[in-house]
C-alpha positions as CSV (number, residue, x, y, z in Angstrom):
1,M,1.4,20.0,9.5
2,Q,-0.2,23.2,8.3
3,T,-0.5,21.8,4.8
4,S,-0.3,18.3,3.4
5,P,2.9,17.9,1.4
6,A,1.4,15.1,-0.6
7,H,-1.0,17.6,-2.2
8,A,1.1,20.8,-2.3
9,A,-0.1,22.9,-5.2
10,H,2.1,24.0,-8.1
11,H,2.3,27.8,-8.0
12,D,3.9,28.1,-11.5
13,R,1.1,27.7,-14.0
14,H,3.6,27.1,-16.7
15,E,5.2,24.0,-15.2
16,I,3.6,20.8,-16.3
17,E,4.8,17.7,-14.5
18,T,1.9,15.2,-14.9
19,L,-0.6,14.1,-17.6
20,E,-3.3,15.7,-15.5
21,D,-1.5,19.1,-15.7
22,F,-1.0,18.6,-19.4
23,D,-4.7,17.9,-20.1
24,A,-5.8,20.8,-17.9
25,A,-3.5,23.3,-19.7
26,V,-4.6,22.2,-23.1
27,S,-8.3,22.3,-22.1
28,A,-8.1,25.7,-20.4
29,G,-6.1,27.7,-22.8
30,G,-5.7,25.7,-25.9
31,T,-2.0,26.5,-25.9
32,L,1.3,25.2,-24.5
33,A,3.3,28.2,-25.7
34,G,6.0,29.1,-23.2
35,H,5.3,26.1,-20.9
36,R,7.9,23.8,-19.3
37,L,7.0,20.1,-19.5
38,Q,9.0,17.9,-17.3
39,G,9.2,14.1,-17.3
40,V,5.7,13.6,-18.7
41,D,5.1,10.6,-21.0
42,L,3.3,12.1,-24.0
43,T,3.2,9.1,-26.3
44,D,-0.6,9.0,-26.0
45,R,-1.1,12.7,-26.5
46,T,0.0,13.0,-30.2
47,R,-3.3,14.5,-31.3
48,E,-3.2,17.2,-28.7
49,L,0.4,18.0,-29.6
50,L,-0.3,18.2,-33.3
51,T,-3.2,20.6,-32.7
52,T,-1.9,22.8,-29.9
53,D,0.5,25.8,-30.1
54,T,3.8,24.9,-28.5
55,A,5.9,27.9,-29.5
56,G,8.6,28.6,-27.0
57,A,7.8,25.5,-24.9
58,V,10.5,23.3,-23.4
59,F,10.1,19.5,-23.3
60,L,12.4,17.9,-20.7
61,G,12.6,14.2,-21.0
62,C,9.1,13.8,-22.4
63,P,8.6,10.7,-24.6
64,M,6.5,11.5,-27.7
65,R,5.9,10.0,-31.1
66,H,8.1,11.0,-34.0
67,E,5.4,13.1,-35.8
68,A,4.6,15.0,-32.6
69,E,8.3,15.7,-31.9
70,A,8.7,17.0,-35.5
71,K,5.7,19.3,-35.1
72,V,6.7,20.8,-31.8
73,R,10.3,21.4,-33.0
74,A,8.8,23.1,-36.1
75,D,6.8,25.4,-33.7
76,G,10.1,26.5,-32.1
77,A,9.9,24.4,-29.0
78,L,13.1,22.9,-27.4
79,V,13.1,19.1,-27.0
80,F,15.4,17.4,-24.6
81,P,14.7,13.7,-25.2
82,P,14.8,11.0,-22.6
83,V,18.3,9.6,-22.0
84,P,18.3,5.8,-22.7
85,D,19.8,3.2,-20.4
86,L,19.8,5.4,-17.3
87,P,18.6,4.0,-13.9
88,F,17.1,7.4,-13.0
89,D,15.2,10.2,-14.8
90,P,17.3,13.4,-14.7
91,Y,14.2,15.5,-15.6
92,R,11.9,14.1,-13.0
93,G,9.2,16.5,-11.7
94,R,8.5,14.7,-8.4
95,L,10.4,13.5,-5.4
96,Y,11.1,9.8,-5.0
97,T,9.1,7.4,-2.9
98,A,10.5,4.5,-1.0
99,D,8.5,2.1,-3.2
100,E,10.1,3.6,-6.3
101,L,13.7,3.5,-5.0
102,F,13.3,0.0,-3.6
103,A,11.4,-1.5,-6.6
104,S,12.5,-5.1,-7.3
105,L,13.7,-5.5,-3.7
106,E,12.3,-9.0,-3.8
107,R,15.2,-9.8,-6.2
108,G,17.8,-8.3,-3.8
109,Y,18.7,-4.7,-3.0
110,E,21.4,-4.7,-5.7
111,R,18.7,-4.9,-8.4
112,T,16.8,-1.8,-7.1
113,P,16.8,1.6,-8.9
114,D,18.5,3.0,-5.8
115,A,21.4,0.6,-6.0
116,L,21.7,0.8,-9.8
117,S,21.8,4.6,-9.6
118,Y,24.6,4.4,-7.0
119,A,26.5,2.0,-9.3
120,W,26.1,4.4,-12.2
121,F,27.4,7.2,-10.0
122,Q,30.4,5.2,-9.0
123,R,31.2,4.5,-12.6
124,T,30.9,8.1,-13.8
125,R,31.9,10.3,-10.9
126,A,35.6,10.4,-11.7
127,D,35.7,9.8,-15.4
128,G,35.5,13.5,-16.4
129,D,32.6,13.0,-18.7
130,I,30.8,16.3,-19.1
131,F,27.6,14.6,-20.2
132,A,27.4,12.5,-17.0
133,S,28.2,15.6,-14.9
134,M,25.4,17.5,-16.7
135,L,22.9,14.7,-16.1
136,R,23.8,14.7,-12.4
137,A,23.4,18.5,-12.2
138,V,20.1,18.5,-14.0
139,H,18.8,15.7,-11.8
140,D,19.7,17.5,-8.6
141,D,18.2,20.8,-9.7
142,S,15.0,19.0,-10.7
143,V,14.9,17.4,-7.2
144,S,15.4,20.8,-5.5
145,D,12.6,22.3,-7.6
146,A,10.3,19.4,-6.6
147,L,11.3,19.8,-2.9
148,D,10.5,23.5,-2.9
149,E,7.1,22.9,-4.5
150,L,6.3,20.2,-1.9
151,L,7.3,22.3,1.2
152,R,5.6,25.5,0.3
153,G,3.8,26.7,3.5
154,A,5.1,23.9,5.7
155,R,6.9,24.4,9.0
156,V,9.9,22.2,8.7
157,V,12.0,20.9,11.6
158,G,15.2,18.9,10.9
159,V,16.3,16.0,13.0
160,M,20.0,15.3,12.6
161,G,21.9,12.4,14.0
162,G,24.2,9.5,13.2
163,H,23.6,6.5,10.9
164,A,25.1,4.1,13.4
165,M,22.2,4.3,15.9
166,A,20.9,0.7,15.9
167,R,17.3,-0.4,15.7
168,G,16.1,-2.0,19.0
169,T,18.1,0.4,21.2
170,R,16.8,2.9,23.7
171,E,18.3,5.7,21.7
172,Y,16.5,4.6,18.5
173,A,13.2,4.5,20.3
174,G,13.8,8.0,21.8
175,A,14.5,9.4,18.4
176,A,11.4,7.8,17.0
177,R,9.3,9.4,19.8
178,L,10.8,12.7,19.0
179,G,9.8,12.5,15.4
180,R,6.3,11.4,16.4
181,E,5.9,14.4,18.8
182,L,7.2,16.9,16.3
183,S,4.7,15.6,13.7
184,R,1.8,15.6,16.1
185,I,2.3,19.2,17.1
186,G,2.2,20.3,13.4
187,F,5.8,20.2,12.1
188,T,7.0,18.5,9.0
189,V,9.9,16.3,10.0
190,A,13.0,16.4,7.7
191,T,16.1,14.2,8.1
192,G,19.1,13.2,6.1
193,G,17.0,10.2,4.9
194,G,19.4,7.4,5.9
195,P,19.5,4.7,8.6
196,G,20.0,5.1,12.3
197,A,18.7,8.3,14.0
198,M,17.4,9.5,10.6
199,E,15.3,6.4,10.1
200,A,14.0,6.6,13.7
201,A,12.8,10.2,13.3
202,N,11.1,9.4,10.0
203,L,9.5,6.3,11.6
204,G,8.2,8.5,14.4
205,A,6.6,10.9,12.1
206,Y,5.1,8.0,10.1
207,A,3.6,6.6,13.4
208,A,2.0,10.0,14.4
209,P,-1.6,9.1,13.4
210,Y,-1.5,5.8,15.4
211,E,-1.9,5.0,19.1
212,D,1.3,5.1,21.1
213,D,1.7,1.4,21.4
214,M,2.0,1.1,17.6
215,L,5.4,2.7,17.7
216,D,6.5,0.4,20.5
217,E,5.5,-2.6,18.5
218,A,7.1,-1.2,15.3
219,C,10.4,-0.7,17.1
220,R,10.3,-4.2,18.5
221,L,9.8,-5.6,15.0
222,L,12.5,-3.5,13.5
223,G,14.9,-4.6,16.2
224,K,15.0,-8.1,14.6
225,V,17.2,-6.5,11.9
226,P,19.2,-3.9,13.9
227,S,21.4,-2.5,11.0
228,F,21.7,-2.2,7.3
229,T,24.9,-4.2,7.5
230,P,25.5,-7.0,6.5
231,S,22.2,-7.1,4.5
232,I,20.5,-4.0,3.1
233,T,17.9,-6.3,1.6
234,D,16.9,-7.8,5.0
235,W,17.0,-4.3,6.6
236,A,14.7,-2.8,4.0
237,R,12.3,-5.8,3.9
238,C,11.8,-5.5,7.6
239,A,10.8,-1.8,7.3
240,F,8.4,-2.6,4.5
241,E,6.8,-5.3,6.6
242,V,6.1,-2.6,9.3
243,R,4.7,-0.3,6.6
244,T,2.4,-3.0,5.3
245,R,1.1,-3.7,8.8
246,W,0.4,0.0,9.4
247,P,-0.1,1.5,5.9
248,K,-1.4,5.0,6.6
249,G,1.5,6.8,8.1
250,N,2.1,10.6,8.3
251,H,4.2,12.6,5.9
252,S,7.9,13.3,6.4
253,I,10.9,14.2,4.3
254,G,14.2,12.3,3.8
255,I,17.1,14.0,2.0
256,P,19.8,11.4,1.4
257,T,22.6,11.2,-1.2
258,W,24.2,8.7,-3.5
259,F,27.6,10.3,-2.5
260,Y,27.2,8.0,0.6
261,G,25.4,5.3,-1.5
262,H,26.6,2.5,0.8
263,E,24.0,3.9,3.2
264,P,20.5,3.2,1.9
265,P,17.6,5.6,2.2
266,N,15.1,4.6,4.9
267,P,11.6,3.5,3.8
268,F,9.7,5.6,6.4
269,A,10.3,8.9,4.8
270,T,7.2,9.3,2.6
271,H,9.0,11.8,0.3
272,I,12.6,11.4,-0.6
273,A,14.8,14.0,-2.2
274,K,17.9,12.1,-3.2
275,Y,20.9,13.9,-4.6
276,F,24.1,13.0,-6.3
277,A,26.0,16.1,-4.9
278,N,26.3,15.9,-1.2
279,A,27.2,19.6,-0.8
280,T,23.9,20.5,-2.5
281,R,22.0,18.0,-0.3
282,E,23.6,19.2,3.0
283,D,23.0,22.9,2.4
284,G,19.5,22.3,1.0
285,L,18.4,20.2,3.9
286,L,19.4,22.7,6.5
287,A,18.2,25.7,4.5
288,R,14.7,24.2,4.3
289,C,14.4,23.6,8.1
290,N,12.7,26.9,8.6
291,A,11.3,26.0,12.1
292,G,14.6,24.8,13.5
293,V,16.9,21.8,13.8
294,V,17.3,19.2,16.6
295,F,20.8,17.7,16.8
296,L,20.9,14.2,18.4
297,P,24.3,12.7,19.4
298,G,26.4,12.0,16.4
299,A,30.0,12.1,15.2
300,A,31.8,14.1,12.5
301,G,28.8,14.4,10.1
302,T,26.5,15.8,12.8
303,V,29.2,18.2,14.1
304,Q,29.5,19.5,10.5
305,E,25.8,19.9,10.3
306,I,25.7,21.9,13.5
307,F,28.2,24.5,12.2
308,D,26.7,24.4,8.6
309,N,23.5,25.5,10.3
310,A,25.2,28.0,12.7
311,T,27.0,29.9,9.9
312,P,23.9,31.4,8.3
313,N,22.4,32.0,11.7
314,Y,25.5,33.9,12.8
315,Y,25.5,36.1,9.7
316,E,21.7,36.1,9.3
317,S,22.3,35.4,5.6
318,R,18.9,33.6,5.4
319,G,17.1,36.1,7.6
320,E,16.2,35.7,11.2
321,P,18.1,32.9,12.9
322,T,16.3,29.6,13.2
323,P,16.2,27.5,16.4
324,M,19.0,25.0,17.2
325,V,18.4,22.3,19.9
326,L,21.3,20.1,20.9
327,V,20.4,16.9,22.8
328,D,22.6,15.2,25.4
329,R,24.6,17.5,27.5
330,A,27.4,15.1,28.2
331,H,27.9,14.3,24.5
332,W,28.0,18.0,23.3
333,T,30.0,19.4,26.2
334,E,32.4,16.5,27.0
335,R,32.7,13.9,24.3
336,L,32.4,16.3,21.4
337,P,32.3,19.8,22.9
338,A,30.4,21.6,20.1
339,W,28.1,23.4,22.6
340,P,30.7,25.7,24.1
341,L,31.8,26.8,20.7
342,L,28.2,27.3,19.6
343,Q,27.6,29.4,22.7
344,A,30.7,31.5,22.0
345,L,29.6,32.2,18.4
346,A,26.1,33.1,19.5
347,R,27.1,35.5,22.3
348,E,25.7,39.0,21.9
349,R,24.1,38.1,18.6
350,S,20.4,37.5,17.8
351,M,21.1,33.8,17.5
352,Q,21.9,33.6,21.2
353,S,18.2,33.4,22.0
354,R,17.7,30.7,19.4
355,I,20.0,27.9,20.8
356,A,19.4,25.4,23.5
357,L,21.1,22.4,25.1
358,V,18.9,19.7,26.7
359,D,19.7,16.6,28.6
360,R,17.0,14.3,27.4
361,I,15.4,13.8,24.0
362,E,11.9,14.2,25.5
363,E,12.8,17.8,26.3
364,A,13.6,18.8,22.7
365,P,10.0,19.5,21.4
366,E,9.3,21.9,24.3
367,A,12.6,23.6,23.8
368,L,12.0,24.0,20.1
369,K,8.6,25.5,20.7
370,R,10.1,27.9,23.3
371,L,12.8,29.0,20.9
372,C,10.3,29.5,18.1
373,G,8.6,32.1,20.3
């Protein structure tokens, strides 16, 4: 990768998302006027809040003591207090990690923040409560903001494919090798963040710093629990065992959704942008793949993603078309003939030179480099 997403800098000096950011802003200028503070626990910064100008500041989900809140409100700041009894923070300033989403896994997946957030979504998605709708929207916008901050300067390649691809199969190992190769040649790998082909690509990126036999051994270990059904708990524990054995993996992005909450996020994506709104998630994932997308064999969801990506390339609504590489000629010309339609759309347009169909997954990185020019 050109830059390390784990240490991507914040370019907006008025956004404060950590205590370190808070302390630096107070020390540097002696004012928080006009700043936006997001998801920062300020209960131990009462003295600073009482002695610092906060006029026009906005505090989003920042716990603080009563006297500090009264003072900043008197300054003219807006205070959006934390929402009690939620399994997620709608004002969060950072992406999720697998450790965070799977906390309490030892007590069973159903006790984790990921499962509890899905249960909350299931309870509120159809009840028409405008407050719940607002919380979901604020959360998803906060996630998008954090994702944009993380990916500044990165060359992002998406890997799309179905969730049904089982661990321990030849196809899973091939998708993992693809993620490893893309990561090794400098791309940031982004997936839909779920099981199957998505997990395999994130695993491959994670394995990039290690010798090649590490990935072979990891795939063998994961093959002991081939699917997230019937037990998400066992499936996730197996992945964490692999991470514990090889703890220093490379960065990659997973962008899953609670809309399909029965599919858990995979633990090999080091940064997870999880959304409530699937439409926001789908469009945001493809829009951020600025160096192209590789489409592995899949079903309806992957077909949808092909043409979700083809549409802005066709109209050039996001600028110059980005590369699209479809893998498995038989799948995309016979079983689900998306390739002929994609070719017809691309004919005599600038996107024509940015699409490719390859037979084997091992050909995808070279095809992608060729299409990138």
